[in-house]
FIRO-192224 format. One line per 5 residues: their letters; for each residue x, y, z of N, C-alpha, C. Coordinates in steps of 0.2 Angstrom, whole numbers. Example, Ala and Ser with C-alpha at 12.3 -4.5 7.8 and 13.67 -1.06 7.14 Angstrom:
AS	66/-28/39/62/-22/39/66/-16/39 ~ 64/-11/35/68/-5/36/64/0/39
//
This chain:
QVQLA	5/-5/-1/0/0/0/4/6/0 ~ 2/12/-3/6/18/-4/-1/23/-3 ~ 2/28/1/-3/33/4/2/38/1 ~ -3/43/-2/-1/49/-5/-3/55/-3 ~ -1/61/-2/-5/67/0/-2/73/-3
ESGGG	-5/76/-7/-3/82/-11/-3/89/-5 ~ 0/93/-8/0/100/-5/3/105/-9 ~ 3/111/-7/6/116/-12/2/120/-16 ~ -6/118/-18/-9/121/-21/-11/129/-19 ~ -16/132/-23/-18/139/-20/-21/143/-25
LVQAE	-21/149/-24/-23/155/-29/-17/158/-30 ~ -17/159/-39/-10/163/-40/-11/166/-46 ~ -8/172/-49/-9/176/-52/-7/173/-59 ~ -10/175/-65/-6/173/-73/0/175/-72 ~ 6/170/-75/13/170/-76/16/169/-68
GSLRL	11/168/-63/15/165/-57/18/159/-56 ~ 20/158/-50/23/150/-50/19/146/-44 ~ 18/140/-43/19/136/-38/21/129/-38 ~ 22/126/-32/26/119/-33/22/115/-27 ~ 21/110/-32/16/105/-28/19/101/-27
SCAAS	19/96/-20/23/91/-17/17/87/-16 ~ 20/80/-17/17/73/-16/20/69/-10 ~ 19/69/-4/22/66/1/20/58/2 ~ 24/53/0/21/45/1/23/41/7 ~ 20/38/9/21/34/15/18/27/13
GRTLS	21/21/17/19/16/16/25/11/12 ~ 26/16/6/32/11/2/36/17/-1 ~ 41/15/-3/46/21/-6/44/21/-13 ~ 44/26/-15/42/30/-23/47/27/-28 ~ 51/26/-26/57/25/-30/56/17/-35
SYATG	52/14/-31/49/7/-34/43/9/-39 ~ 41/14/-40/35/15/-43/36/22/-49 ~ 32/20/-55/32/26/-59/26/31/-55 ~ 28/37/-55/24/43/-52/22/47/-58 ~ 16/51/-55/15/55/-60/10/60/-58
WFRQT	9/66/-61/4/71/-60/-1/70/-65 ~ -7/72/-62/-13/72/-67/-17/79/-64 ~ -23/80/-69/-26/86/-67/-33/85/-70 ~ -38/88/-66/-44/87/-68/-49/93/-66 ~ -55/96/-72/-58/101/-70/-66/97/-71
PGKER	-70/101/-69/-76/99/-69/-79/97/-74 ~ -83/91/-75/-87/89/-82/-80/86/-88 ~ -74/85/-84/-67/83/-90/-65/78/-87 ~ -63/72/-92/-58/68/-88/-51/70/-85 ~ -49/66/-82/-43/66/-78/-38/68/-85
EFVAA	-34/72/-83/-29/72/-89/-21/72/-87 ~ -16/69/-91/-10/67/-90/-6/75/-90 ~ -2/76/-84/3/82/-83/10/80/-85 ~ 12/76/-81/18/74/-80/19/68/-77 ~ 25/64/-78/28/58/-74/36/57/-74
VSSGG	37/53/-70/44/50/-70/45/42/-68 ~ 47/40/-71/48/32/-71/50/30/-64 ~ 48/24/-64/50/20/-57/59/21/-56 ~ 63/20/-60/70/21/-59/73/29/-59 ~ 67/34/-60/68/40/-59/72/43/-66
TITYA	74/40/-70/79/42/-76/74/44/-83 ~ 68/43/-82/64/46/-88/59/49/-85 ~ 59/56/-89/52/59/-88/48/61/-93 ~ 42/62/-92/37/62/-97/33/70/-96 ~ 31/74/-101/27/78/-101/22/80/-106
ADSIK	15/83/-104/10/84/-108/14/90/-113 ~ 11/90/-119/14/97/-123/11/102/-120 ~ 6/102/-116/4/107/-115/6/112/-109 ~ 12/108/-106/16/111/-100/22/110/-102 ~ 25/107/-107/31/108/-109/34/115/-108
GRFTI	41/115/-105/45/122/-104/41/126/-99 ~ 37/123/-96/34/128/-90/33/124/-84 ~ 32/118/-83/32/113/-77/38/107/-78 ~ 40/107/-72/45/102/-71/44/97/-65 ~ 43/90/-66/42/85/-62/48/83/-60
SRDNT	49/81/-53/55/80/-50/53/75/-43 ~ 57/71/-42/55/68/-35/63/66/-32 ~ 62/66/-25/68/67/-20/66/59/-16 ~ 71/55/-17/70/49/-16/72/49/-8 ~ 75/53/-5/77/53/3/72/56/6
KNTLY	67/60/3/61/63/6/55/58/5 ~ 55/55/0/49/50/-2/44/55/-5 ~ 46/59/-8/41/65/-11/43/67/-17 ~ 36/68/-22/35/70/-29/34/78/-29 ~ 36/81/-33/35/89/-34/34/89/-41
LQMNS	30/95/-42/29/97/-48/30/106/-48 ~ 35/108/-51/36/115/-51/33/117/-57 ~ 28/123/-56/24/126/-61/25/134/-61 ~ 29/134/-67/30/141/-69/26/143/-74 ~ 26/150/-75/22/154/-80/15/152/-80
LKPED	11/151/-76/4/147/-75/-1/152/-79 ~ -5/148/-83/-11/151/-86/-17/150/-82 ~ -23/153/-85/-29/152/-82/-31/145/-83 ~ -30/142/-90/-32/136/-92/-28/130/-87 ~ -22/132/-84/-20/126/-78/-24/127/-72
TAVYY	-30/129/-73/-33/129/-67/-37/122/-65 ~ -35/119/-60/-38/113/-60/-37/110/-53 ~ -40/103/-52/-37/100/-46/-32/95/-47 ~ -27/96/-45/-20/92/-46/-19/85/-43 ~ -18/80/-44/-18/73/-41/-11/71/-42
CAADR	-8/68/-38/-2/63/-39/-5/56/-38 ~ -1/52/-42/-3/45/-42/4/40/-42 ~ 4/34/-41/9/30/-41/6/22/-43 ~ 11/19/-46/10/12/-49/16/9/-53 ~ 15/4/-53/21/0/-57/17/-2/-63
VAAIT	18/3/-67/15/4/-73/19/4/-79 ~ 17/2/-85/22/3/-92/19/10/-97 ~ 13/10/-96/11/16/-101/9/22/-94 ~ 14/25/-93/14/29/-87/11/36/-88 ~ 6/36/-94/4/43/-95/-5/41/-95
IPSLY	-7/36/-94/-13/33/-94/-15/34/-86 ~ -19/38/-85/-23/38/-76/-27/32/-75 ~ -30/28/-80/-33/23/-77/-28/16/-75 ~ -22/18/-76/-18/11/-76/-14/14/-68 ~ -16/19/-64/-12/19/-58/-18/17/-53
HYWGQ	-15/14/-47/-18/11/-42/-18/17/-36 ~ -13/20/-34/-14/24/-30/-13/31/-31 ~ -19/34/-27/-19/42/-28/-19/45/-24 ~ -18/52/-22/-19/57/-18/-25/59/-17 ~ -27/64/-14/-33/66/-11/-35/72/-17
GTQVT	-31/75/-20/-29/82/-23/-28/87/-21 ~ -26/93/-24/-26/99/-22/-27/104/-27 ~ -31/111/-26/-33/114/-29/-29/120/-32 ~ -28/121/-38/-24/125/-41/-28/130/-45 ~ -29/138/-43/-33/142/-46/-28/147/-51
VSS	-28/148/-56/-25/155/-58/-30/160/-61 ~ -29/164/-58/-33/171/-61/-29/175/-67 ~ -33/179/-71/-31/182/-76/-30/187/-74
//
């Protein structure tokens, strides 16, 4: 079992920055592929970024490339998402997830999820 807890969301103006954290307990994240997803009301959960279980490969959605950076600190058992140059369309609930999956951009393949943290970007 892996328990995940996100933090760091909030209200920020356009072009601002936020750093989301996802603290894990129960298992070490280095054994899992880990990712960030986001969801807005009435829409499906959307892939944002992910890092492979070995931590050597990162993946990012086209919409956030060059603005968001995913990283993982195995010593703290924590996943991060640094978000810069935020846009109003980035407004969503952001979730972290973990699992031993091959296709790590697909949310339905993840077994472990956090409760989500709200990010609101004002124009």
